[in-house]
C-alpha positions as CSV (number, residue, x, y, z in Angstrom):
1,X,85.3,108.1,92.5
2,X,86.2,108.1,96.6
3,X,88.9,105.2,96.2
4,X,90.7,107.2,93.5
5,X,91.0,110.6,95.3
6,X,91.8,108.0,98.6
7,X,94.7,106.0,96.6
8,X,96.2,109.9,95.5
9,X,96.2,111.0,98.9
10,X,97.2,108.2,100.3
11,X,100.8,108.2,97.5
12,X,100.7,111.8,98.2
13,X,100.7,110.9,102.0
14,X,103.6,108.0,101.2
15,X,105.9,110.2,99.4
16,X,105.7,113.2,101.7
17,X,106.6,110.2,104.8
18,X,109.4,109.2,103.1
19,X,111.0,112.7,102.0
20,X,110.0,112.6,98.0
21,X,109.8,115.0,96.1
22,X,109.0,115.9,92.0
23,X,112.5,116.5,91.7
24,X,113.6,113.2,93.1
25,X,112.0,111.2,90.1
26,X,114.2,111.0,87.5
27,X,111.0,109.7,85.0
28,X,108.3,112.0,84.7
29,X,105.1,111.1,82.4
30,X,102.1,112.4,81.8
31,X,98.8,110.8,82.4
32,X,95.1,112.0,81.4
33,X,92.6,112.1,83.8
34,X,88.9,111.4,82.1
35,X,85.8,113.1,83.3
36,X,85.4,110.0,85.8
37,X,88.4,110.9,87.2
38,X,90.5,108.0,86.6
39,X,93.9,108.1,85.2
40,X,95.4,107.1,81.9
41,X,99.1,106.7,80.6
42,X,100.2,105.9,76.5
43,X,102.3,103.0,76.7
44,X,104.0,100.3,73.7
45,X,104.0,97.3,73.9
46,X,107.2,95.5,72.3
47,X,108.2,98.5,70.6
48,X,105.1,98.0,68.2
49,X,102.2,98.1,69.9
50,X,100.9,101.7,71.4
51,X,98.0,101.5,73.4
52,X,95.9,103.3,76.5
53,X,96.5,101.5,80.1
54,X,94.5,102.5,82.8
55,X,96.1,103.1,86.3
56,X,95.1,101.0,89.1
57,X,96.7,101.3,91.8
58,X,93.6,98.4,93.0
59,X,95.1,95.7,90.4
60,X,97.7,93.6,90.5
61,X,99.3,92.6,87.6
62,X,99.1,94.2,84.1
63,X,95.7,93.4,82.4
64,X,95.1,93.7,78.5
65,X,92.0,93.5,76.6
66,X,91.3,90.4,74.3
67,X,91.3,93.0,71.4
68,X,94.5,94.5,72.4
69,X,96.0,90.8,73.0
70,X,95.1,90.0,70.0
71,X,96.7,92.8,67.7
72,X,100.0,92.3,69.9
73,X,99.9,88.7,68.7
74,X,99.7,89.7,65.0
75,X,104.1,91.0,66.2
76,X,104.8,87.5,67.9
77,X,103.5,84.0,68.3
78,X,102.4,83.9,71.9
79,X,102.1,80.6,74.1
80,X,101.2,80.7,78.1
81,X,103.4,80.7,80.6
82,X,100.8,79.8,83.1
83,X,97.0,80.0,84.3
84,X,95.8,82.0,87.5
85,X,92.7,82.7,89.2
86,X,91.8,86.1,89.1
87,X,89.1,88.2,91.3
88,X,87.4,90.7,89.5
89,X,85.8,94.0,90.3
90,X,82.2,91.8,90.5
91,X,83.5,89.9,93.6
92,X,83.3,86.8,90.2
93,X,86.7,85.1,90.0
94,X,88.0,83.4,86.8
95,X,90.9,81.7,85.4
96,X,92.8,83.3,82.7
97,X,96.2,83.6,80.4
98,X,99.1,84.6,81.4
99,X,101.6,86.2,79.1
100,X,105.1,87.6,79.3
101,X,106.5,90.5,77.4
102,X,110.0,91.1,76.9
103,X,109.4,94.8,77.0
104,X,106.9,97.4,78.3
105,X,107.4,101.3,77.6
106,X,105.4,103.9,79.0
107,X,105.5,107.1,77.6
108,X,108.5,107.7,75.8
109,X,111.4,106.7,78.2
110,X,110.4,104.1,80.8
111,X,111.5,100.9,79.9
112,X,110.2,98.4,82.9
113,X,111.3,95.7,81.1
114,X,109.7,92.2,80.9
115,X,106.6,91.7,82.9
116,X,103.8,89.2,82.4
117,X,100.5,90.2,81.4
118,X,97.3,88.7,81.8
119,X,94.0,88.6,79.4
120,X,91.0,88.9,80.6
121,X,88.2,87.9,78.7
122,X,85.5,91.5,78.4
123,X,88.2,93.1,79.9
124,X,87.2,97.1,78.6
125,X,90.3,98.8,78.9
126,X,94.0,97.6,79.2
127,X,95.4,97.8,83.1
128,X,98.2,99.7,84.3
129,X,98.2,97.3,88.0
130,X,100.8,97.7,90.6
131,X,103.0,94.9,89.2
132,X,104.5,97.6,87.3
133,X,104.7,100.1,90.0
134,X,106.1,98.3,92.5
135,X,109.0,97.3,89.5
136,X,109.7,101.0,89.1
137,X,109.2,102.1,92.4
138,X,109.5,104.4,94.2
139,X,106.7,106.3,92.3
140,X,104.6,108.9,92.9
141,X,100.9,110.4,91.0
142,X,100.8,114.1,90.8
143,X,97.6,115.9,89.7
144,X,98.7,118.9,88.9
145,X,100.1,118.9,85.5
146,X,99.1,115.3,85.8
147,X,102.0,112.7,85.9
148,X,103.1,109.6,87.2
149,X,106.3,110.0,88.4
150,X,108.9,106.9,88.7
151,X,112.1,105.9,89.7
152,X,113.2,102.8,88.3
153,X,113.2,102.4,84.6
154,X,115.6,101.7,82.0
155,X,116.1,103.7,77.8
156,X,113.6,101.8,75.6
157,X,115.3,98.7,73.8
158,X,113.6,99.9,70.6
159,X,116.7,102.8,70.7
160,X,118.8,99.6,69.3
161,X,116.5,97.9,67.4
162,X,118.2,99.3,63.5
163,X,122.3,98.3,64.7
164,X,123.0,94.9,63.3
165,X,125.6,93.0,65.1
166,X,127.9,93.2,62.8
167,X,128.2,97.0,63.4
168,X,128.7,96.7,67.3
169,X,131.9,95.8,67.2
170,X,133.6,98.4,65.1
171,X,131.4,101.0,67.1
172,X,133.1,99.6,70.8
173,X,136.8,99.9,69.0
174,X,135.9,103.3,68.3
175,X,134.8,104.1,71.3
176,X,137.4,102.1,73.6
177,X,140.1,103.8,70.8
178,X,138.6,107.6,71.7
179,X,139.0,107.2,75.7
180,X,143.2,106.3,74.8
């Protein structure tokens, strides 16, 4: 709990020192605070798998539970892109597989794009780590109302999922002819 409070105060101090306010962020995503004091955020992988992430500024990258990864593997076949050593919270070091996902959307509108995720056996939570927060930086965590404010997001790819490639050319032609 103390480290969570320290992290929040550090982030708030950073935002104040750099003149950032809530209005400076284009994307504000609701987060929920659990009884333990930890923050959780809703997200979706590959536009198909909706899940909950524990926001952890002490984690270097996104971590998926084995259960989440098995659910994701039902949609698409995955091969590890590499293997890395990770230090766990209890101090142990484990070798784990890292996979690439094409899209992570936080909330309903913040697409952080492709990223690597580690699958850690025995993990109890999906974890949103600093790789995503840095990719969407600058960022801030606001305790009231509880939200994660991000600057660098793009529109989710799923917004274009229903458009067949044969439909794109006529749509572009119509847009350009209306502009003339």
